[in-house]
N, C-alpha and C positions, 0 to 999 in steps of 0.2 A: 346474602351478602358473604363474601370471602373475608378470612380473617384479616387479611390486608386492607380490606374496604372498611370494614368495622372499625379498625385503629384510625384509619384516616379521618373517619367520621367524629370520632371522639376527639381528635385533635383539633379538628375545625370548631367543635362546640366549646372546647376549652379556651380558644383563641378569643371568642366573645366576651371573656372576663377579662377586667382590667387588672386586678389585684386578687391576692391569694384569699383573702377573705370571702370574695365571692365565689372563688373556685372550691373553697371548703363547704361553702353553702350548697352549692351544686353537687359535690360529692355525696353529702347528706342526703340530699333529695334523691340522687341516684340510688342510695341504700333503701329508701323507702319504696322504691319500683322493684327491688330486686324479687326474683322468683323464691317465695320463702320456702325452706326445707320442711317436710311433714315432720311434725313433732317426734313421730315414730323413729325418725333416723338422727336425732338430736342425741347421739350417743357418745360414749368416750370414743370409740372405734372412728367415728366421722369427726373428731376435733382435729384440726391441723396443728400439728407440734411446731413450735416456734414463734408463735403469735402471742403477743402479750395479753392480749382479750381473748375470749373464747370464741373460736370460730369453727361452726360445723360445716361439712362440705359432703354432700350426696351424690355419687355418679349413677347415671342411668344408661344403659346401653341399648338404643333401640333403632332398628332400621339402619344398622352398620355407622351410626352417629352416637357421640357422648353428649347427653345432655346433664347440666348441673343445676343444683338448688343448693342454697346456702342460707346461713344466718349467723350473727353475730350479737354480742351483748354491747357492742361499743358503736355508737352510730357512725364514727369516721371509718372505722374498720369495716363496718358493714357496706359502708358506701366503696371502699376499695376493693373488697370481694366482688360486689357487684360489677365493677369495672372488668375484671377478670372474667367473670361468668360471661358477661356480655360479649367480650371478645372470643371466646374459646367455646362456648356452649354451643351444640349444634352442629359440630364437625365432626369428621372421622378421626379415629385415634391417630393416624398417619399425620393428618393434617395439624393436629395438636401438637404432636411431637416436634415435628420440623418447624413450627411456626417460631418466627423472631418478633419478640414483643417490644418493639420499638416505641410504641406509645407512652411507655412508663416514662423514658427520659424526655420524649418529645412534648410532654405537658408539663413537665417539671417535677414531677412526682420524687423522683430520686433525691433532688437537692432542698425538696421542702418538709418532706417527711422527717419526724424524728428516726433516730437510729433504730429504736424498736419498732416503730410502724414501718419502716423500710424494710427490716428484717421478715416482720410479717407478711409483708406484700409478696418477698422473694418465697418465703414459705408456701403461701396460696399458689402461687404460679408452680413451684416444684411439684405441690400435692398434685395439681391437675395434670401436670405432664406425666407423673407417674402412673396416674390412672390411666392416661390415654396409653402408655407404654404397655401396661399390663394387659391391657384390651387389644393392643395391636399384636402383642405375642399370641394371645388366646385365639384371636379371629385367624391367625395364621396356621393355628395347630391342625385343625381339619386337613388342609392341604398336604402338611406335611405328613400326617397320618396316612393319608392315601399312598403318598411316595413310599412311607414304610414298609406298609400292606404290600404295596406291588414289589418291593425289593425282596421281602420274605418270600413271596411266591416264585422266587428265582432260586430258592435253597430247596436243596433235595436231598433225603437220604439215598444213597447209592443203590439200594436194594428196593427202593419203592419208587414207582414212576408217577408219583404224586407229589407236589410241593408241601413244605410244612406246614404251611399257613391253611391250606385247603385240608390237610389231614386233621386238622385240630389241635396240632402241637403247640401252638400259641395262646398262652393262657391270657395275659396282660402286656398293654404296651402304654408305658408311662412316659410322657414327653414334659421334660423339665424347661424350666424358663431359661436356662443359660446354655441350650444346645446339647444338654444331656438326656439318653435315652435309656430306658430300663425294659428289657424284654424278660417276662417271665414265660418260660416255656417248659414243655416236657419232652420225652422219648417215647417212642412205641413200647421200650423195655429199657428197665434200669441197667441192664447189661449190654447195650448196644455199643458195638465195637467202634463204631464211626462218630462217637458222641462229641470228641475233641473237634473233628472235622467240622462237624454240622455247626457247634458254637462259634467256632472261628470265622466260619463262612458268613453267619450271621452278622457278626460284629463288622467284617470288612466291609460288607454291602450295605449296613447301616451308616457306618462312619463315612462312607464314601458319598453320601446324599447332601447337598447344598443345606448349610444351616445347622448340621450335626456335628459336635464335637467330641462326642464321647459316647460309646455304646456298652452298657454293661449288660450281660446276659446271665440270668439265673434260672438254673435248672431244678424244677421241682416234680416230685411222683406224687403230689396229694392236690387233686385226685388223680389217680392212676387213668392213664389214657386208654378210651375204648373206642371201637369203631363208630358209635353214635356221635363221637364229637366231630366226625368228618363232614365236608360239605357235600350237599347233594351230587356234585360235579365228581368229586373224590368218590364217593360211593359208586356212582355210575362207572367211572373209569376203572375201579378195581372190580367191579362185578357184584357189588352187594345191593344192587337195585335191579 
């Protein structure tokens, strides 16, 4: 079921109850059916901040989808988190991030919960969306890394007919969460006369990629470069094979 279909189903279920005492009982029952978090995940790191009661939430990323388990020491709160988990668990990070959760208002939770419980519910939704946003960025990193490597293969030392990536001059690529890239690289020799040109070329070509806001290049000579760091293709091109 899609997120929208699940929300519509929940709305229809709540319409069967005439008063809010019955709806509270139903919420408590839903809490009893909640996929319970494993005790090893009931840690301070998994506690949702902003909830009056203690609520633990664990996210697992599997087959490009996020699955959530949770628990709470309060029966109503446990029922509330079960509703959110039911709607959002088992979907892709993008689907979760983009989801508009209209069921909260449609079943009357916004107007019938106490301010503390209402804030707690919003904190649950926020935490799940934060998880989804983090995994969405993480899943996008391999594709961006491929683009970065391709861009680095277009950068050359003017005196060597092999790009800096296949030469083994790039030691590390770090992709930040805010479009910031850090390249740690070296040169074939500390006194390379075109060091500044190479660094500028790397920065310009990486910053030209979609999704990249800033590229910082750090030069290091530890460990010093040697020909064993080259790719097989580079060794063949330069006659070392």
